[in-house]
C-alpha positions, 0 to 999 in steps of 0.5 A: 510499551503498551500491554494488551489486556484482552485475550482476543488479539483483534480487540485492539486497545486505542489509540490505534490506527488500523492500516487498510491497504485495499487488499483482502488480508487487511480487509479481513483484519478490519472485519475481525477487529470490528467483530471483536468490538461487537460491530462498532469501533471506539473513536480512538481505533481508526481504520486508515488508507494511505493513497499513493494515487497509483492503485488499481481502480478495483482496489479503490472500489474494494475500499469503498465496499469495505466502508459501505459494508463494514465501517468508514475508512479514513483516506489520507494522502501525502502532500507538501505544506509550506515546503514541509512533508504533510498529509491531507484527508481525502475520500473516494471521490476526491482521492488522487488517481494519477500518482499525484502524491507520489510525483509530489514526493519525488519532486520534494526529494529530487530523486527517484526511489529505488530498491535501496532507497525505498522512501516511497512507502516510508513517506506516503504510507508510514509517515503519513499515518504518523502525521495523522496520528499526531494531528489527533493529539496522540502521543502513543498509539498502536499501528495495526498491520495485516501480516498473517501467521504464514508471513513470520519473517515479515512479522519478525522484522517489523518495528515502529517507525518512531518510539510512540508507534507500537506495531501490532499484528493481530492476524499473526497472533491469531494464527490466521493464514492466507487460506483463512482470508480466501475462505472468508472472502468466498463467503462475502457479498463482495470481493476484490476484483483485480483483473484475473484475480491476479495479485500482480495488479495489487498495491501500486500497479506499476511498482518498480519492485515488481518483476518484469513478468508482473509488469508485463501483465499490467502493461498488456492489460493497459499500457497506461499502467506503466506510462506514469512511471516512464514519465517520472524517469523522464522528468527534467525538473531534477533529472536532466542529464542524470539518468536517474531510474527506478531500476538500473538493472533492467530496461527503463519503463519507456523501453519496456513500453516500446518493446511491448508495442513493437514485440508484444511482450517485455522480455524472453520467456526464460527470464525469471521473475525478479520481484523484490519484497516490498513493505506494503501489505495486502 
């Protein structure tokens, strides 16, 4: 187990991967780590973004601004190589925008992820970063995650996906909260510009873990935000006759889109938001 020798929790000892999700919290964390090193990161402290191909365009623009104003970010994507799980390096221009990494993973698994089997984050985010770390020849490294001091439950549940990966949460250690993050971005020349400043559009825009209230917002903004998800539930390469769904406890994505087009809303107003916490951070 590595021991941190510095008193500043943001001065991360390499080798280390800084997980930049494309949200304000991880962007704040990146700035603090960069500042702890006087504005230039060591070669073995690498900010990474693992792309699913389903983020909101504003997220991709925010990541580009982070690279421009703070420091370069290594973009990664899940892929298959010779029939095995693998990764590839991409950038702002070449990165997938239509869920290609996710669709490839579903094809490899021959099933859809669901609230019980959430292999999407595990493979496309966590294990993609592990494969990248190993490709650099690292045998042990820190995985730096943007969880704040006001997220103690999530922090205490964290552990490395493999023995070589040591998870660090400098924002929690520094006692920085959501208010600190929002104050910081209010003072910057750029910011994350999600529609209506609404976190319903964060992470995978149409994610099956989001409640229908959030999905209603993203669908009403642009029905295409749910179309990819509907198409995956309708795939015939593995799903013919099985009826495999992302969620069995609510209408299919196609039914939700149809209801939206006919009635202008996805559900009755009295239905509570039933979002399920995801491992993804902001």
